[in-house]
All heavy atoms as a GROMACS GRO file, in nm:
protein
  555
    1MET      N    1   3.181  -1.352   0.171
    1MET     CA    2   3.063  -1.439   0.201
    1MET      C    3   3.101  -1.584   0.186
    1MET      O    4   3.057  -1.665   0.268
    1MET     CB    5   2.951  -1.400   0.107
    1MET     CG    6   2.886  -1.268   0.136
    1MET     SD    7   2.744  -1.244   0.032
    1MET     CE    8   2.750  -1.064   0.023
    2ALA      N    9   3.182  -1.620   0.090
    2ALA     CA   10   3.225  -1.758   0.076
    2ALA      C   11   3.301  -1.798   0.201
    2ALA      O   12   3.291  -1.913   0.254
    2ALA     CB   13   3.305  -1.773  -0.045
    3ARG      N   14   3.388  -1.712   0.251
    3ARG     CA   15   3.465  -1.741   0.365
    3ARG      C   16   3.377  -1.766   0.490
    3ARG      O   17   3.410  -1.848   0.575
    3ARG     CB   18   3.562  -1.624   0.405
    3ARG     CG   19   3.662  -1.645   0.500
    3ARG     CD   20   3.759  -1.536   0.530
    3ARG     NE   21   3.744  -1.420   0.432
    3ARG     CZ   22   3.805  -1.315   0.439
    3ARG    NH1   23   3.884  -1.288   0.542
    3ARG    NH2   24   3.794  -1.219   0.353
    4ALA      N   25   3.260  -1.706   0.495
    4ALA     CA   26   3.170  -1.727   0.603
    4ALA      C   27   3.109  -1.862   0.601
    4ALA      O   28   3.074  -1.918   0.703
    4ALA     CB   29   3.058  -1.619   0.601
    5LEU      N   30   3.093  -1.922   0.476
    5LEU     CA   31   3.034  -2.055   0.467
    5LEU      C   32   3.131  -2.172   0.456
    5LEU      O   33   3.087  -2.283   0.461
    5LEU     CB   34   2.939  -2.050   0.342
    5LEU     CG   35   2.824  -1.958   0.354
    5LEU    CD1   36   2.753  -1.937   0.217
    5LEU    CD2   37   2.726  -2.000   0.459
    6VAL      N   38   3.254  -2.145   0.436
    6VAL     CA   39   3.350  -2.252   0.407
    6VAL      C   40   3.356  -2.362   0.518
    6VAL      O   41   3.375  -2.475   0.484
    6VAL     CB   42   3.490  -2.193   0.375
    6VAL    CG1   43   3.559  -2.147   0.499
    6VAL    CG2   44   3.580  -2.304   0.303
    7HIS      N   45   3.340  -2.330   0.634
    7HIS     CA   46   3.340  -2.420   0.747
    7HIS      C   47   3.205  -2.477   0.780
    7HIS      O   48   3.188  -2.544   0.882
    7HIS     CB   49   3.412  -2.367   0.867
    7HIS     CG   50   3.557  -2.332   0.842
    7HIS    ND1   51   3.654  -2.434   0.824
    7HIS    CD2   52   3.624  -2.218   0.829
    7HIS    CE1   53   3.767  -2.378   0.798
    7HIS    NE2   54   3.751  -2.245   0.802
    8ARG      N   55   3.103  -2.448   0.696
    8ARG     CA   56   2.970  -2.500   0.713
    8ARG      C   57   2.916  -2.470   0.856
    8ARG      O   58   2.874  -2.558   0.932
    8ARG     CB   59   2.959  -2.651   0.682
    8ARG     CG   60   2.994  -2.680   0.549
    8ARG     CD   61   2.977  -2.826   0.520
    8ARG     NE   62   3.015  -2.855   0.383
    8ARG     CZ   63   2.923  -2.867   0.279
    8ARG    NH1   64   2.795  -2.851   0.311
    8ARG    NH2   65   2.961  -2.895   0.162
    9PRO      N   66   2.909  -2.339   0.890
    9PRO     CA   67   2.856  -2.307   1.026
    9PRO      C   68   2.705  -2.328   1.035
    9PRO      O   69   2.638  -2.332   0.929
    9PRO     CB   70   2.885  -2.156   1.035
    9PRO     CG   71   2.889  -2.112   0.898
    9PRO     CD   72   2.948  -2.228   0.816
   10ALA      N   73   2.654  -2.331   1.158
   10ALA     CA   74   2.509  -2.349   1.178
   10ALA      C   75   2.436  -2.216   1.143
   10ALA      O   76   2.322  -2.217   1.098
   10ALA     CB   77   2.481  -2.397   1.310
   11VAL      N   78   2.504  -2.106   1.175
   11VAL     CA   79   2.452  -1.972   1.160
   11VAL      C   80   2.556  -1.875   1.102
   11VAL      O   81   2.673  -1.880   1.146
   11VAL     CB   82   2.396  -1.914   1.292
   11VAL    CG1   83   2.338  -1.771   1.278
   11VAL    CG2   84   2.298  -2.009   1.355
   12VAL      N   85   2.516  -1.790   1.015
   12VAL     CA   86   2.602  -1.677   0.962
   12VAL      C   87   2.531  -1.546   0.988
   12VAL      O   88   2.414  -1.536   0.965
   12VAL     CB   89   2.628  -1.691   0.815
   12VAL    CG1   90   2.696  -1.571   0.758
   12VAL    CG2   91   2.713  -1.818   0.780
   13PHE      N   92   2.600  -1.454   1.050
   13PHE     CA   93   2.545  -1.320   1.077
   13PHE      C   94   2.606  -1.225   0.972
   13PHE      O   95   2.726  -1.218   0.952
   13PHE     CB   96   2.584  -1.272   1.214
   13PHE     CG   97   2.518  -1.353   1.323
   13PHE    CD1   98   2.587  -1.461   1.379
   13PHE    CD2   99   2.396  -1.314   1.372
   13PHE    CE1  100   2.523  -1.539   1.477
   13PHE    CE2  101   2.339  -1.387   1.475
   13PHE     CZ  102   2.398  -1.500   1.527
   14ALA      N  103   2.517  -1.157   0.894
   14ALA     CA  104   2.563  -1.075   0.785
   14ALA      C  105   2.499  -0.935   0.800
   14ALA      O  106   2.378  -0.916   0.801
   14ALA     CB  107   2.523  -1.135   0.650
   15ASP      N  108   2.580  -0.831   0.817
   15ASP     CA  109   2.542  -0.698   0.832
   15ASP      C  110   2.564  -0.624   0.705
   15ASP      O  111   2.676  -0.591   0.663
   15ASP     CB  112   2.617  -0.630   0.950
   15ASP     CG  113   2.574  -0.485   0.977
   15ASP    OD1  114   2.475  -0.445   0.928
   15ASP    OD2  115   2.640  -0.418   1.051
   16GLU      N  116   2.460  -0.590   0.633
   16GLU     CA  117   2.461  -0.515   0.507
   16GLU      C  118   2.563  -0.586   0.406
   16GLU      O  119   2.651  -0.516   0.356
   16GLU     CB  120   2.501  -0.372   0.522
   16GLU     CG  121   2.389  -0.290   0.596
   16GLU     CD  122   2.273  -0.254   0.520
   16GLU    OE1  123   2.260  -0.288   0.393
   16GLU    OE2  124   2.180  -0.196   0.572
   17PRO      N  125   2.550  -0.710   0.377
   17PRO     CA  126   2.650  -0.783   0.304
   17PRO      C  127   2.658  -0.737   0.151
   17PRO      O  128   2.758  -0.757   0.092
   17PRO     CB  129   2.609  -0.926   0.301
   17PRO     CG  130   2.458  -0.926   0.322
   17PRO     CD  131   2.436  -0.804   0.412
   18THR      N  132   2.553  -0.668   0.105
   18THR     CA  133   2.564  -0.621  -0.037
   18THR      C  134   2.558  -0.458  -0.034
   18THR      O  135   2.542  -0.408  -0.143
   18THR     CB  136   2.441  -0.678  -0.110
   18THR    OG1  137   2.324  -0.626  -0.048
   18THR    CG2  138   2.446  -0.817  -0.122
   19GLY      N  139   2.586  -0.401   0.075
   19GLY     CA  140   2.575  -0.254   0.085
   19GLY      C  141   2.666  -0.175  -0.005
   19GLY      O  142   2.630  -0.069  -0.050
   20SER      N  143   2.781  -0.224  -0.038
   20SER     CA  144   2.872  -0.154  -0.123
   20SER      C  145   2.864  -0.193  -0.271
   20SER      O  146   2.950  -0.152  -0.352
   20SER     CB  147   3.014  -0.164  -0.068
   20SER     OG  148   3.054  -0.305  -0.077
   21LEU      N  149   2.773  -0.276  -0.307
   21LEU     CA  150   2.757  -0.330  -0.442
   21LEU      C  151   2.645  -0.255  -0.520
   21LEU      O  152   2.547  -0.210  -0.465
   21LEU     CB  153   2.729  -0.470  -0.447
   21LEU     CG  154   2.832  -0.565  -0.374
   21LEU    CD1  155   2.780  -0.710  -0.364
   21LEU    CD2  156   2.962  -0.560  -0.441
   22ASP      N  157   2.662  -0.244  -0.654
   22ASP     CA  158   2.552  -0.193  -0.733
   22ASP      C  159   2.443  -0.296  -0.735
   22ASP      O  160   2.464  -0.410  -0.699
   22ASP     CB  161   2.602  -0.165  -0.873
   22ASP     CG  162   2.652  -0.279  -0.945
   22ASP    OD1  163   2.573  -0.358  -0.999
   22ASP    OD2  164   2.775  -0.301  -0.950
   23SER      N  165   2.322  -0.256  -0.779
   23SER     CA  166   2.208  -0.351  -0.768
   23SER      C  167   2.220  -0.476  -0.842
   23SER      O  168   2.186  -0.582  -0.801
   23SER     CB  169   2.082  -0.277  -0.808
   23SER     OG  170   2.087  -0.238  -0.940
   24ALA      N  171   2.284  -0.478  -0.966
   24ALA     CA  172   2.299  -0.594  -1.042
   24ALA      C  173   2.392  -0.701  -0.967
   24ALA      O  174   2.363  -0.818  -0.955
   24ALA     CB  175   2.354  -0.563  -1.179
   25ASN      N  176   2.503  -0.645  -0.922
   25ASN     CA  177   2.603  -0.730  -0.850
   25ASN      C  178   2.542  -0.776  -0.713
   25ASN      O  179   2.566  -0.889  -0.673
   25ASN     CB  180   2.739  -0.662  -0.834
   25ASN     CG  181   2.814  -0.662  -0.966
   25ASN    OD1  182   2.819  -0.767  -1.028
   25ASN    ND2  183   2.873  -0.548  -0.994
   26ALA      N  184   2.471  -0.692  -0.645
   26ALA     CA  185   2.413  -0.727  -0.520
   26ALA      C  186   2.312  -0.841  -0.538
   26ALA      O  187   2.316  -0.935  -0.459
   26ALA     CB  188   2.341  -0.607  -0.459
   27THR      N  189   2.233  -0.835  -0.648
   27THR     CA  190   2.136  -0.944  -0.671
   27THR      C  191   2.210  -1.073  -0.698
   27THR      O  192   2.178  -1.182  -0.646
   27THR     CB  193   2.051  -0.906  -0.792
   27THR    OG1  194   1.982  -0.788  -0.755
   27THR    CG2  195   1.949  -1.019  -0.824
   28ALA      N  196   2.319  -1.067  -0.782
   28ALA     CA  197   2.386  -1.186  -0.816
   28ALA      C  198   2.458  -1.254  -0.699
   28ALA      O  199   2.451  -1.371  -0.670
   28ALA     CB  200   2.495  -1.161  -0.926
   29VAL      N  201   2.525  -1.166  -0.617
   29VAL     CA  202   2.602  -1.215  -0.503
   29VAL      C  203   2.507  -1.273  -0.396
   29VAL      O  204   2.528  -1.380  -0.342
   29VAL     CB  205   2.688  -1.105  -0.445
   29VAL    CG1  206   2.734  -1.133  -0.296
   29VAL    CG2  207   2.797  -1.065  -0.530
   30LEU      N  208   2.400  -1.204  -0.376
   30LEU     CA  209   2.296  -1.251  -0.274
   30LEU      C  210   2.234  -1.380  -0.313
   30LEU      O  211   2.216  -1.476  -0.231
   30LEU     CB  212   2.187  -1.144  -0.251
   30LEU     CG  213   2.095  -1.172  -0.136
   30LEU    CD1  214   2.173  -1.174  -0.002
   30LEU    CD2  215   1.989  -1.065  -0.129
   31LYS      N  216   2.199  -1.396  -0.447
   31LYS     CA  217   2.148  -1.526  -0.493
   31LYS      C  218   2.246  -1.641  -0.469
   31LYS      O  219   2.199  -1.745  -0.421
   31LYS     CB  220   2.116  -1.507  -0.644
   31LYS     CG  221   2.062  -1.630  -0.704
   31LYS     CD  222   2.031  -1.614  -0.848
   31LYS     CE  223   1.988  -1.739  -0.911
   31LYS     NZ  224   1.966  -1.732  -1.062
   32GLU      N  225   2.364  -1.620  -0.499
   32GLU     CA  226   2.466  -1.725  -0.480
   32GLU      C  227   2.482  -1.753  -0.332
   32GLU      O  228   2.485  -1.871  -0.286
   32GLU     CB  229   2.602  -1.690  -0.544
   32GLU     CG  230   2.596  -1.688  -0.696
   32GLU     CD  231   2.558  -1.821  -0.755
   32GLU    OE1  232   2.602  -1.927  -0.708
   32GLU    OE2  233   2.481  -1.815  -0.850
   33PHE      N  234   2.498  -1.647  -0.248
   33PHE     CA  235   2.517  -1.666  -0.106
   33PHE      C  236   2.401  -1.743  -0.041
   33PHE      O  237   2.423  -1.840   0.030
   33PHE     CB  238   2.535  -1.526  -0.049
   33PHE     CG  239   2.551  -1.526   0.103
   33PHE    CD1  240   2.659  -1.587   0.164
   33PHE    CD2  241   2.463  -1.451   0.184
   33PHE    CE1  242   2.673  -1.585   0.300
   33PHE    CE2  243   2.481  -1.445   0.322
   33PHE     CZ  244   2.582  -1.515   0.378
   34LEU      N  245   2.283  -1.695  -0.065
   34LEU     CA  246   2.160  -1.762  -0.005
   34LEU      C  247   2.145  -1.899  -0.061
   34LEU      O  248   2.105  -1.994   0.012
   34LEU     CB  249   2.041  -1.677  -0.025
   34LEU     CG  250   2.038  -1.541   0.050
   34LEU    CD1  251   1.912  -1.464   0.022
   34LEU    CD2  252   2.063  -1.559   0.198
   35GLY      N  253   2.168  -1.925  -0.189
   35GLY     CA  254   2.158  -2.062  -0.244
   35GLY      C  255   2.255  -2.153  -0.178
   35GLY      O  256   2.220  -2.270  -0.146
   36LEU      N  257   2.383  -2.112  -0.160
   36LEU     CA  258   2.484  -2.198  -0.092
   36LEU      C  259   2.442  -2.219   0.055
   36LEU      O  260   2.454  -2.332   0.098
   36LEU     CB  261   2.615  -2.126  -0.103
   36LEU     CG  262   2.739  -2.207  -0.053
   36LEU    CD1  263   2.745  -2.350  -0.110
   36LEU    CD2  264   2.865  -2.129  -0.069
   37ALA      N  265   2.398  -2.117   0.121
   37ALA     CA  266   2.357  -2.127   0.260
   37ALA      C  267   2.242  -2.231   0.275
   37ALA      O  268   2.245  -2.311   0.361
   37ALA     CB  269   2.320  -1.992   0.316
   38ARG      N  270   2.143  -2.219   0.182
   38ARG     CA  271   2.028  -2.308   0.186
   38ARG      C  272   2.077  -2.455   0.158
   38ARG      O  273   2.030  -2.548   0.221
   38ARG     CB  274   1.919  -2.268   0.089
   38ARG     CG  275   1.849  -2.147   0.139
   38ARG     CD  276   1.741  -2.102   0.037
   38ARG     NE  277   1.666  -1.990   0.088
   38ARG     CZ  278   1.648  -1.869   0.024
   38ARG    NH1  279   1.697  -1.851  -0.097
   38ARG    NH2  280   1.581  -1.774   0.081
   39SER      N  281   2.160  -2.472   0.058
   39SER     CA  282   2.213  -2.607   0.031
   39SER      C  283   2.288  -2.669   0.143
   39SER      O  284   2.286  -2.788   0.159
   39SER     CB  285   2.291  -2.608  -0.104
   39SER     OG  286   2.416  -2.548  -0.084
   40GLN      N  287   2.356  -2.586   0.224
   40GLN     CA  288   2.435  -2.634   0.338
   40GLN      C  289   2.342  -2.634   0.470
   40GLN      O  290   2.394  -2.673   0.576
   40GLN     CB  291   2.550  -2.546   0.359
   40GLN     CG  292   2.657  -2.553   0.254
   40GLN     CD  293   2.778  -2.470   0.286
   40GLN    OE1  294   2.789  -2.400   0.393
   40GLN    NE2  295   2.871  -2.471   0.199
   41ARG      N  296   2.220  -2.593   0.451
   41ARG     CA  297   2.131  -2.584   0.564
   41ARG      C  298   2.187  -2.493   0.672
   41ARG      O  299   2.179  -2.521   0.795
   41ARG     CB  300   2.097  -2.726   0.614
   41ARG     CG  301   2.032  -2.809   0.510
   41ARG     CD  302   1.992  -2.947   0.560
   41ARG     NE  303   1.898  -2.944   0.667
   41ARG     CZ  304   1.761  -2.930   0.662
   41ARG    NH1  305   1.710  -2.905   0.549
   41ARG    NH2  306   1.693  -2.931   0.770
   42THR      N  307   2.244  -2.380   0.640
   42THR     CA  308   2.300  -2.279   0.727
   42THR      C  309   2.192  -2.166   0.739
   42THR      O  310   2.143  -2.118   0.645
   42THR     CB  311   2.427  -2.221   0.665
   42THR    OG1  312   2.521  -2.327   0.658
   42THR    CG2  313   2.481  -2.106   0.750
   43ALA      N  314   2.165  -2.127   0.867
   43ALA     CA  315   2.077  -2.017   0.893
   43ALA      C  316   2.156  -1.886   0.865
   43ALA      O  317   2.270  -1.877   0.907
   43ALA     CB  318   2.028  -2.013   1.028
   44VAL      N  319   2.096  -1.789   0.798
   44VAL     CA  320   2.156  -1.660   0.772
   44VAL      C  321   2.074  -1.554   0.843
   44VAL      O  322   1.955  -1.546   0.812
   44VAL     CB  323   2.168  -1.630   0.624
   44VAL    CG1  324   2.226  -1.495   0.607
   44VAL    CG2  325   2.252  -1.736   0.557
   45ILE      N  326   2.135  -1.485   0.934
   45ILE     CA  327   2.069  -1.366   0.995
   45ILE      C  328   2.131  -1.247   0.934
   45ILE      O  329   2.249  -1.215   0.952
   45ILE     CB  330   2.086  -1.363   1.148
   45ILE    CG1  331   2.011  -1.496   1.208
   45ILE    CG2  332   2.027  -1.240   1.211
   45ILE    CD1  333   2.037  -1.509   1.352
   46LEU      N  334   2.055  -1.174   0.847
   46LEU     CA  335   2.098  -1.068   0.767
   46LEU      C  336   2.026  -0.939   0.805
   46LEU      O  337   1.912  -0.935   0.812
   46LEU     CB  338   2.066  -1.106   0.620
   46LEU     CG  339   2.125  -1.019   0.506
   46LEU    CD1  340   2.157  -1.110   0.388
   46LEU    CD2  341   2.024  -0.916   0.469
   47VAL      N  342   2.112  -0.836   0.818
   47VAL     CA  343   2.064  -0.696   0.843
   47VAL      C  344   2.077  -0.616   0.721
   47VAL      O  345   2.184  -0.614   0.662
   47VAL     CB  346   2.138  -0.631   0.965
   47VAL    CG1  347   2.089  -0.497   0.990
   47VAL    CG2  348   2.125  -0.727   1.091
   48THR      N  349   1.970  -0.549   0.678
   48THR     CA  350   1.977  -0.466   0.561
   48THR      C  351   1.878  -0.350   0.566
   48THR      O  352   1.778  -0.359   0.642
   48THR     CB  353   1.954  -0.548   0.432
   48THR    OG1  354   1.978  -0.466   0.315
   48THR    CG2  355   1.814  -0.601   0.427
   49HIS      N  356   1.906  -0.245   0.495
   49HIS     CA  357   1.815  -0.138   0.475
   49HIS      C  358   1.748  -0.143   0.336
   49HIS      O  359   1.662  -0.069   0.304
   49HIS     CB  360   1.879  -0.004   0.492
   49HIS     CG  361   1.928   0.032   0.632
   49HIS    ND1  362   2.051  -0.001   0.680
   49HIS    CD2  363   1.859   0.090   0.728
   49HIS    CE1  364   2.062   0.040   0.801
   49HIS    NE2  365   1.945   0.094   0.837
   50ASP      N  366   1.795  -0.242   0.259
   50ASP     CA  367   1.748  -0.256   0.119
   50ASP      C  368   1.635  -0.351   0.112
   50ASP      O  369   1.643  -0.471   0.136
   50ASP     CB  370   1.869  -0.309   0.042
   50ASP     CG  371   1.837  -0.321  -0.113
   50ASP    OD1  372   1.721  -0.324  -0.151
   50ASP    OD2  373   1.941  -0.318  -0.188
   51GLY      N  374   1.515  -0.299   0.075
   51GLY     CA  375   1.397  -0.382   0.062
   51GLY      C  376   1.410  -0.492  -0.039
   51GLY      O  377   1.356  -0.602  -0.011
   52ALA      N  378   1.484  -0.472  -0.148
   52ALA     CA  379   1.501  -0.581  -0.252
   52ALA      C  380   1.584  -0.697  -0.188
   52ALA      O  381   1.557  -0.809  -0.217
   52ALA     CB  382   1.577  -0.523  -0.370
   53VAL      N  383   1.680  -0.666  -0.101
   53VAL     CA  384   1.760  -0.772  -0.030
   53VAL      C  385   1.668  -0.846   0.062
   53VAL      O  386   1.666  -0.962   0.075
   53VAL     CB  387   1.882  -0.707   0.030
   53VAL    CG1  388   1.950  -0.813   0.121
   53VAL    CG2  389   1.976  -0.652  -0.072
   54ALA      N  390   1.594  -0.768   0.144
   54ALA     CA  391   1.501  -0.821   0.242
   54ALA      C  392   1.396  -0.918   0.180
   54ALA      O  393   1.360  -1.026   0.242
   54ALA     CB  394   1.429  -0.716   0.320
   55GLU      N  395   1.354  -0.886   0.062
   55GLU     CA  396   1.254  -0.971  -0.002
   55GLU      C  397   1.307  -1.108  -0.036
   55GLU      O  398   1.226  -1.203  -0.053
   55GLU     CB  399   1.206  -0.910  -0.134
   55GLU     CG  400   1.117  -0.780  -0.107
   55GLU     CD  401   0.987  -0.820  -0.041
   55GLU    OE1  402   0.936  -0.926  -0.072
   55GLU    OE2  403   0.938  -0.734   0.036
   56GLN      N  404   1.436  -1.131  -0.038
   56GLN     CA  405   1.498  -1.260  -0.063
   56GLN      C  406   1.489  -1.357   0.051
   56GLN      O  407   1.514  -1.476   0.040
   56GLN     CB  408   1.643  -1.245  -0.119
   56GLN     CG  409   1.659  -1.158  -0.234
   56GLN     CD  410   1.576  -1.207  -0.352
   56GLN    OE1  411   1.586  -1.328  -0.392
   56GLN    NE2  412   1.497  -1.123  -0.412
   57ALA      N  413   1.461  -1.301   0.166
   57ALA     CA  414   1.466  -1.382   0.292
   57ALA      C  415   1.339  -1.468   0.304
   57ALA      O  416   1.232  -1.433   0.260
   57ALA     CB  417   1.474  -1.290   0.412
   58ASP      N  418   1.360  -1.581   0.369
   58ASP     CA  419   1.238  -1.668   0.399
   58ASP      C  420   1.151  -1.608   0.511
   58ASP      O  421   1.030  -1.625   0.504
   58ASP     CB  422   1.280  -1.811   0.440
   58ASP     CG  423   1.363  -1.883   0.334
   58ASP    OD1  424   1.325  -1.851   0.217
   58ASP    OD2  425   1.452  -1.957   0.364
   59THR      N  426   1.215  -1.547   0.605
   59THR     CA  427   1.146  -1.488   0.727
   59THR      C  428   1.196  -1.345   0.738
   59THR      O  429   1.325  -1.327   0.732
   59THR     CB  430   1.161  -1.565   0.848
   59THR    OG1  431   1.128  -1.702   0.831
   59THR    CG2  432   1.086  -1.510   0.960
   60ARG      N  433   1.114  -1.251   0.757
   60ARG     CA  434   1.156  -1.109   0.771
   60ARG      C  435   1.102  -1.046   0.897
   60ARG      O  436   0.987  -1.066   0.930
   60ARG     CB  437   1.116  -1.032   0.647
   60ARG     CG  438   1.186  -1.077   0.520
   60ARG     CD  439   1.140  -0.993   0.397
   60ARG     NE  440   0.998  -1.014   0.367
   60ARG     CZ  441   0.943  -1.112   0.296
   60ARG    NH1  442   1.020  -1.205   0.250
   60ARG    NH2  443   0.821  -1.111   0.275
   61TYR      N  444   1.186  -0.962   0.953
   61TYR     CA  445   1.144  -0.881   1.069
   61TYR      C  446   1.184  -0.740   1.036
   61TYR      O  447   1.275  -0.711   0.962
   61TYR     CB  448   1.207  -0.928   1.198
   61TYR     CG  449   1.162  -1.061   1.244
   61TYR    CD1  450   1.217  -1.180   1.198
   61TYR    CD2  451   1.050  -1.072   1.324
   61TYR    CE1  452   1.174  -1.299   1.238
   61TYR    CE2  453   1.009  -1.199   1.370
   61TYR     CZ  454   1.066  -1.312   1.326
   61TYR     OH  455   1.020  -1.434   1.361
   62THR      N  456   1.124  -0.647   1.109
   62THR     CA  457   1.165  -0.504   1.102
   62THR      C  458   1.183  -0.451   1.244
   62THR      O  459   1.126  -0.503   1.336
   62THR     CB  460   1.049  -0.424   1.030
   62THR    OG1  461   1.095  -0.290   0.998
   62THR    CG2  462   0.923  -0.421   1.100
   63MET      N  463   1.271  -0.355   1.253
   63MET     CA  464   1.294  -0.290   1.385
   63MET      C  465   1.259  -0.142   1.370
   63MET      O  466   1.317  -0.072   1.285
   63MET     CB  467   1.443  -0.313   1.426
   63MET     CG  468   1.459  -0.252   1.559
   63MET     SD  469   1.624  -0.285   1.630
   63MET     CE  470   1.608  -0.456   1.677
   64THR      N  471   1.173  -0.101   1.450
   64THR     CA  472   1.134   0.038   1.453
   64THR      C  473   1.141   0.087   1.601
   64THR      O  474   1.081   0.031   1.690
   64THR     CB  475   0.988   0.060   1.403
   64THR    OG1  476   0.982   0.002   1.274
   64THR    CG2  477   0.945   0.203   1.400
   65ASP      N  478   1.213   0.191   1.619
   65ASP     CA  479   1.235   0.244   1.760
   65ASP      C  480   1.278   0.145   1.860
   65ASP      O  481   1.231   0.136   1.971
   65ASP     CB  482   1.106   0.319   1.806
   65ASP     CG  483   1.074   0.434   1.720
   65ASP    OD1  484   1.167   0.501   1.662
   65ASP    OD2  485   0.952   0.464   1.698
   66GLY      N  486   1.366   0.051   1.810
   66GLY     CA  487   1.414  -0.056   1.900
   66GLY      C  488   1.328  -0.170   1.925
   66GLY      O  489   1.354  -0.262   2.004
   67VAL      N  490   1.209  -0.177   1.858
   67VAL     CA  491   1.120  -0.289   1.871
   67VAL      C  492   1.118  -0.374   1.754
   67VAL      O  493   1.100  -0.328   1.636
   67VAL     CB  494   0.973  -0.227   1.898
   67VAL    CG1  495   0.870  -0.346   1.908
   67VAL    CG2  496   0.970  -0.146   2.020
   68LEU      N  497   1.147  -0.503   1.768
   68LEU     CA  498   1.153  -0.607   1.664
   68LEU      C  499   1.012  -0.657   1.640
   68LEU      O  500   0.949  -0.704   1.740
   68LEU     CB  501   1.249  -0.709   1.696
   68LEU     CG  502   1.284  -0.808   1.590
   68LEU    CD1  503   1.361  -0.738   1.479
   68LEU    CD2  504   1.378  -0.922   1.652
   69SER      N  505   0.964  -0.661   1.517
   69SER     CA  506   0.832  -0.718   1.490
   69SER      C  507   0.831  -0.783   1.350
   69SER      O  508   0.911  -0.749   1.268
   69SER     CB  509   0.718  -0.610   1.508
   69SER     OG  510   0.751  -0.497   1.416
   70PRO      N  511   0.741  -0.874   1.333
   70PRO     CA  512   0.732  -0.939   1.204
   70PRO      C  513   0.708  -0.838   1.089
   70PRO      O  514   0.644  -0.730   1.111
   70PRO     CB  515   0.604  -1.029   1.214
   70PRO     CG  516   0.597  -1.064   1.361
   70PRO     CD  517   0.638  -0.934   1.425
   71TRP      N  518   0.769  -0.864   0.976
   71TRP     CA  519   0.754  -0.777   0.859
   71TRP      C  520   0.611  -0.732   0.834
   71TRP      O  521   0.524  -0.815   0.833
   71TRP     CB  522   0.810  -0.847   0.738
   71TRP     CG  523   0.826  -0.773   0.617
   71TRP    CD1  524   0.733  -0.759   0.513
   71TRP    CD2  525   0.938  -0.696   0.565
   71TRP    NE1  526   0.779  -0.680   0.418
   71TRP    CE2  527   0.911  -0.647   0.447
   71TRP    CE3  528   1.056  -0.663   0.629
   71TRP    CZ2  529   0.998  -0.560   0.375
   71TRP    CZ3  530   1.151  -0.591   0.560
   71TRP    CH2  531   1.120  -0.537   0.432
   72GLY      N  532   0.590  -0.604   0.814
   72GLY     CA  533   0.462  -0.552   0.783
   72GLY      C  534   0.374  -0.514   0.904
   72GLY      O  535   0.276  -0.451   0.887
   73GLU      N  536   0.419  -0.550   1.026
   73GLU     CA  537   0.346  -0.512   1.144
   73GLU      C  538   0.413  -0.392   1.212
   73GLU      O  539   0.533  -0.375   1.196
   73GLU     CB  540   0.337  -0.626   1.249
   73GLU     CG  541   0.254  -0.742   1.195
   73GLU     CD  542   0.240  -0.846   1.307
   73GLU    OE1  543   0.279  -0.826   1.424
   73GLU    OE2  544   0.202  -0.960   1.271
   74ARG      N  545   0.341  -0.315   1.276
   74ARG     CA  546   0.399  -0.202   1.354
   74ARG      C  547   0.349  -0.204   1.494
   74ARG      O  548   0.255  -0.236   1.535
   74ARG     CB  549   0.367  -0.069   1.283
   74ARG     CG  550   0.429  -0.070   1.146
   74ARG     CD  551   0.494   0.065   1.119
   74ARG     NE  552   0.552   0.060   0.986
   74ARG     CZ  553   0.671   0.109   0.969
   74ARG    NH1  554   0.739   0.166   1.060
   74ARG    NH2  555   0.715   0.104   0.851
   0.00000   0.00000   0.00000
């Protein structure tokens, strides 16, 4: 994740960035990653199946049957 931010990109795409971590480490890593991204004003487009990870996002969407919609709508 640090490597993704080192060159200060405008956007970072992250597919299940905490998927292989236990919940305590996932929380710590995600907090640091999103904090650094926000301080650098980098947009992060993150894909996850973990609701706790999704809750950390400023804006959330869900995809059901190939349809993207705002979080909570179906």
